[in-house]
C-alpha positions in Angstrom: 138.3 143.7 102.2 138.2 140.3 100.0 137.9 138.4 103.4 135.1 140.7 104.6 133.1 140.0 101.4 133.7 136.4 101.5 132.4 136.2 105.0 129.3 138.4 103.7 128.7 136.2 101.0 128.6 133.1 103.4 126.2 135.0 105.8 124.0 135.8 102.8 123.9 132.3 101.8 123.1 130.9 104.9 120.5 133.4 105.9 118.5 132.7 102.2 117.8 129.0 103.4 119.1 127.6 100.2 120.3 124.1 100.3 122.4 122.1 98.1 121.6 118.6 96.6 123.5 115.7 97.5 123.6 112.8 95.1 125.3 109.3 95.3 126.3 108.1 91.6 128.4 105.3 90.1 131.0 105.4 87.6 132.2 102.5 85.6 135.8 102.4 85.4 137.2 100.4 82.2 140.8 100.6 83.9 139.6 98.9 86.9 136.7 96.8 85.4 134.3 97.9 88.4 132.0 100.6 89.5 132.9 103.2 91.8 130.8 105.3 93.8 130.9 109.2 93.8 129.1 111.9 96.0 128.0 114.8 93.6 126.6 118.1 95.2 125.2 120.6 93.0 123.8 124.2 93.9 120.3 124.6 94.6 119.9 126.7 91.5 121.5 124.0 89.3 118.2 123.5 87.0 118.2 127.2 86.2 122.0 127.5 86.1 124.4 127.4 83.1 127.9 125.6 83.0 129.5 125.5 86.3 133.0 124.4 87.7 133.5 121.8 89.5 136.0 121.0 92.5 136.9 117.3 92.9 137.2 116.7 96.5 139.4 113.5 97.7 139.2 111.6 100.7 142.2 110.2 103.0 143.5 107.0 103.7 141.0 104.2 104.8 138.2 106.8 103.7 135.4 106.5 101.1 133.3 108.6 99.1 131.1 109.8 102.2 134.0 111.0 104.4 133.5 114.5 103.3 129.7 115.1 103.6 129.4 113.1 106.8 132.3 114.1 108.8 133.0 117.8 107.7 129.5 119.0 108.4 128.3 121.9 106.1 130.9 121.2 103.4 127.9 120.9 100.8 127.0 124.4 101.5 130.2 125.6 99.4 128.1 124.5 96.3 125.5 127.3 97.1 127.9 129.9 98.4 130.2 129.7 95.2 127.6 128.3 92.6 129.9 125.0 91.9 129.7 121.4 91.6 131.4 119.5 94.3 132.6 115.6 93.6 133.8 113.2 96.2 135.1 110.1 94.4 135.5 106.7 96.1 139.4 106.5 96.1 139.8 103.0 97.5 141.1 102.0 101.2 144.5 103.1 100.2 145.2 103.8 96.4 147.3 107.3 97.2 145.3 107.9 93.7 148.0 106.3 91.9 147.9 103.9 88.8 149.7 101.1 90.8 152.3 98.9 88.9 151.5 96.5 91.6 147.7 96.2 91.8 145.6 96.3 88.6 142.6 96.9 90.6 144.2 100.2 91.8 144.2 102.3 89.0 142.9 105.7 90.4 144.8 108.3 88.2 143.3 107.0 85.6 139.7 106.9 87.2 139.9 110.3 88.5 141.9 112.4 85.9 140.2 110.8 82.8 137.0 108.4 83.5 135.4 110.1 86.4 135.8 113.6 84.7 134.3 112.2 81.4 131.2 110.7 83.4 130.7 114.0 85.3 131.1 116.3 81.9 128.7 114.1 80.4 126.1 113.8 83.2 126.3 117.4 84.6 126.2 121.0 83.2 129.8 121.5 83.8 132.4 124.0 82.3 134.3 121.4 80.3 138.0 122.4 80.3 140.7 122.8 82.7 139.3 126.5 83.6 136.5 124.9 85.2 138.1 122.1 87.2 139.8 122.1 90.5 141.1 119.2 92.4 142.0 119.2 96.4 141.9 116.8 99.1 143.0 115.5 102.8 146.2 113.2 103.7 146.2 110.8 101.0 143.8 112.9 99.2 146.0 116.1 99.7 148.9 114.1 98.0 146.3 113.2 95.6 144.9 116.8 94.4 148.7 117.8 93.9 149.8 114.5 92.4 146.8 114.5 89.9 146.6 118.4 89.4 150.5 118.6 88.6 150.5 115.5 86.4 147.3 116.5 84.5 147.5 120.4 83.9 145.6 119.7 80.7 142.7 118.9 83.0 142.7 120.9 86.1 143.5 124.7 86.4 143.8 124.6 90.6 144.8 122.2 93.0 145.0 122.2 96.4 146.1 120.1 99.5 144.9 119.7 103.4 147.7 117.9 105.6 148.8 116.1 102.5 151.4 113.3 102.6 153.4 115.3 99.9 156.5 113.4 100.2 156.1 109.7 101.2 159.5 108.9 101.2 160.0 109.3 105.1 157.2 106.7 105.7 158.3 103.6 104.2 155.9 101.1 106.1 152.9 103.1 106.5 149.3 103.4 105.2 149.7 100.7 102.4 152.0 102.5 100.2 154.2 99.4 99.6 151.2 97.5 98.3 150.6 99.9 95.4 154.6 100.4 94.7 156.4 97.8 96.1 158.7 98.3 99.2 161.0 101.4 99.1 164.3 99.2 99.6 163.5 97.1 96.3 161.5 99.6 94.1 163.1 102.8 95.1 162.6 104.6 91.8 158.8 104.3 91.9 159.2 106.0 95.3 161.0 108.8 94.0 159.2 108.9 90.7 155.7 109.0 92.3 155.9 111.6 95.1 154.3 115.1 94.9 157.6 116.7 95.9 159.4 115.1 92.9 156.8 116.5 90.4 157.8 120.1 90.7 159.8 119.9 87.3 156.4 119.9 85.6 155.4 123.3 86.8 156.1 126.6 85.5 155.2 130.0 86.9 151.3 130.5 87.1 150.5 126.9 85.0 148.8 125.9 87.8 146.8 127.5 90.8 148.0 125.9 94.1 146.8 126.0 97.6 148.7 124.0 100.5 147.5 123.9 103.9 148.6 122.0 107.1 148.5 122.2 110.6 151.8 122.9 112.5 150.7 119.9 115.1 150.6 117.6 112.1 153.1 114.8 111.4 153.2 115.8 107.5 154.0 119.2 108.3 157.5 119.0 108.0 157.2 117.5 104.5 154.7 120.5 103.9 157.3 123.0 105.0 159.8 121.6 102.4 157.4 121.4 99.6 156.6 125.2 100.3 160.6 125.9 100.6 161.0 124.1 97.1 158.1 125.9 95.4 159.6 129.3 96.6 163.2 127.9 95.2 161.5 127.5 91.8 159.3 131.1 91.9 156.2 129.1 91.5 153.4 131.1 93.1 151.2 129.5 95.6 149.2 130.1 98.8 150.7 128.4 101.8 148.3 128.3 105.3 149.4 127.0 108.6 147.9 127.3 111.7 147.8 125.3 115.0 146.2 122.0 114.4 146.6 118.3 114.0 145.4 115.8 111.5 141.8 116.0 112.5 138.7 116.7 111.2 137.9 119.8 113.0 140.9 121.0 111.3 139.9 119.7 107.8 136.5 121.1 108.1 137.8 124.5 108.8 140.5 124.0 105.9 138.2 123.3 103.2 136.2 126.5 103.6 139.5 128.3 102.3 140.2 125.7 99.8 136.4 126.5 98.1 137.2 130.2 98.7 140.6 129.7 96.6 138.9 127.2 93.8 136.3 129.8 93.6 138.6 133.0 93.2 140.6 130.8 90.5 137.3 130.1 88.8 136.5 133.7 88.4 139.8 135.0 87.3 139.9 132.3 84.7 136.7 132.9 82.9 
């Protein structure tokens, strides 16, 4: 029944002709001493609305703040359908959303979990507590969504991942990870400390609403399966979605719809 209702809501929104507003802003990062761009999507009725929840939507490795609105066509419609704000920050070419101990210009944990939120809350009509904030993303951004959500439960009430790199250890030579942490052979403790699957001790049942999605043909599928099993072992409730598909934009364009529905359901239940 819930699925039928969600599709009815979608159909009604499309039929109404409403159009979310997409803006590009710049946020100054004190921690990195530079301006960082972000896309902000507000619903069509923003001017007459009260305080709204926010979904922080993170891009993947080699991407930027424009990826979601340019490559996942129609993602902005979720702002109208669910009456929320979507924020897509530039997370750097390969930051993995860590505060890098190696690169002082790559302090994206501090930026997203603190500086960006402060800027958005000061500029927009937002719900200014964890009950009105969710975070998710794809690939590197899927790692970021869970990593930041789990580590900053005071800031986020819901966290998600699509095709996320939720365990970096099987990939010691990929995606500039070593440039952010040092090599696995020389800095194993950093790799162990900064991978999502080793953050689960910070969770207690129902402390954070979690949604995880990965295609069965994805090279990250095994690590997502392992994460799912570890969450089950620890009795941590979570939504886990798998279906045929690889590490591709067609998959994420579909997956993000489920993420937004999950976030909206969380926001409504947290009121």
